N, C-alpha and C positions, 0 to 999 in steps of 0.2 A: 504494500500500500504506500502511496506517495504521501509525503508530508506537506505542510503548508509552505515550506521553503521552495518546493518544486513549483507550486502555484505562482509564487513571485517571479521565478525565472521565466515561466511561460507567459504570464499576463501581468507584467509590472504596472502598466498604466491603468488597468482595470482595478487591480487590488488597491492601489493608492489613489485612484480617481484623479490623476494628473490632468491638467488642461492641455498639455502638449504631449505628443508621443515621444519616445526616447530619442528618436533621431532628430529632434529639434524643430519640427514644423511649428509655426506660430499660430496664434489665435486668428491672425489675418487669413490663414488658409481655411479655417473653420468658417469665417465670415464669407469667404468666397464660395464655399460649398453651400451655405444657406442662401446666398444670393442666387446661385444657379438653380436651386430648388424653387425659390420664389419666381424666377423667370419661367421655369417649367410650369408652375401653377398658373401664371398669367397666360402662357401660350395654350395650355390645355386646362380650362377651368374645371373639367370633370374630375381632375386629380385632387382638387382641394379637399373634399371629404376624406379621401384616402390619406392625404398628407397629414391632416389633423388627427386622424386615427392612429397613424404611425407615430406621430410626435407624442401623443398621449400614452401610447403603449410603451414607448421607450424613454419617457421623460426621466429626468434626473431626480433623485430624492431631494426633497427640500427646495425644489425649483422656485417656490413662492417666496423664499427668503433671500434670494440672490438676484441681482440684476442680470439680465433684462426682464426678469419676472415672467418668463414664458416657459411653458412645459416642453422644453427641448431636450433631446438626448445629450448625455455628457460627451464632451469632445473625445475623450479616450475611447468611448464606444464607437463613435463615428470613424475615428482613425483606424481602430481595430477591424471594423467591418470592411472598410475600403482596402486595408492591407490583406485581409483574408480573401476578398473577392477579386482584387486586381493585382496583388503582390506589391502594392505601393500605397502607403497611407496618404499620399498627396494626389492620388488619382481622382479624376473627375468623371463620374459615371455618365454615360450618354443618356439622353432623355428617354429613348425607347427602353433601355434597361431599367431606368428608374420607374417608368410607368409599369413595366412587367412585374417588378418587385412589389409595387404598391397595390396593384389591382388583382 
């Protein structure tokens, strides 16, 4: 059986809830990702209910205590998902893949 030390080696940003992944991507990268998701919602309004549902399902704990006071997923989770899906936490998912994931 693996110990909690192994969990830290595998998922350090998830365990400690860091705002940036270990390779140094900034909060600006997260803002760019959110901006691209907002542009996708403007282009395809039928995605809005799915985006709201996903944001609520993956919201950070205590989101109402920290600015911007929105139920958004933690940055560490987003970077981890992008890293596991595309092999790069700085990847920008194409609109059609984002739509397939949400719908």
